[in-house]
N, C-alpha and C positions, 0 to 999 in steps of 0.2 A: 466241153468231155466235162462227165462226171467220173468221179472215180466207184470202184468197187467194193462193194463193201466189205468189209472181212471180216472173218467170225470165225471165231473159234472153234475148231475141227471140223474146218472146210477143207479140201485140196486142190491144190493151185500146181497147173503145170511150169515148167520152167519153161520161152521160146526158146532159150536155144539148145538148148541143150539136152531136151526130151525127158529128164526126170520128173518123176512126181514127188509133193510131199505136203504133209499137214500140216492146217495153224494149230499147236498150240496153248499162244499164248498170243492175247495182240495189249499193248496198249498206246497214249496218245500218241505215242514219237515212235515205237520198235515193232513187231512184228517177231516172234520167236517159230520155229515151226524145224519139223524131221522128215526127213527120210519115208518111204511106205516100209521099207525091212530095218526102220533103225541102224541104218551105218551111218547117215551122216548128221548133222541139227545145226541148227547158229539163229543167231538173232542179225537183221537186219532195222532202216530206218525205213519206217513207212513209206517213205516215196521210191529207196532204193528197190524194194521188198518189189512193187507195184511196176516196175520198171524191167525186173526179173521172170518174172510172173504172172500167169495168168490163170486164171480160173477154170477149170475143168466144170464140164455137163454130166450133173448128177447124173448116176444111173434112178432109176421109178425103180424100188420093190419087187418083186412081181410076187401076184397071193398067191396064197395058197388053197388049192380047194380041195374043196373034199369028198 
């Protein structure tokens, strides 16, 4: 099984709680994240972050037509 790439400013959703977070910093061992409404933030080891969160499906931006 391959692990998903963790990129800065990517959006992830908790598998259990249903909260959505945005990754703000990634190092070799840790991932820093915050909720979208800035009410909570934290840092977890990468292996633990991947157990708790899963990537969300990105919404495509709609084109503006003239």
